[in-house]
C-alpha angles and dihedrals in degrees: 000000000000114000120205118217128199116234090242089060089062097055112110090012116146116251124211132181119241087254091060101258117141104243105180140269131301110255104170145353118234112216128197123178092348092305131102108259098177149324128252107223118201117218109234130195101270098030128122087233094061091054091049100043101037106196099010117111097218148306140254114244116200112237092238089068092058109103101183143356119201127111085341134016118247119203131186117264087238087071088072110100113241113202094177092063093048092051091050092049092048091048092055094049095062 
């Protein structure tokens, strides 16, 4: 049976990647035209995101990268920012 959650039930929920890494906690929902556009994920102390971002406080994950919402939120591994790929792409443009 499909359970419907209110957006407020998702706030402070733990977020994991589909590979099982702890990603952070849900801080806020971003709405656009009465639909969920994305989720602001807060980097917490022991999260994979904190190790990756260093001093950043979090990231915005588009809703289409969310795989499941239940007791925890599961996001696609492609939601993880990859700075190595961006540097390589910038280096090849110049």
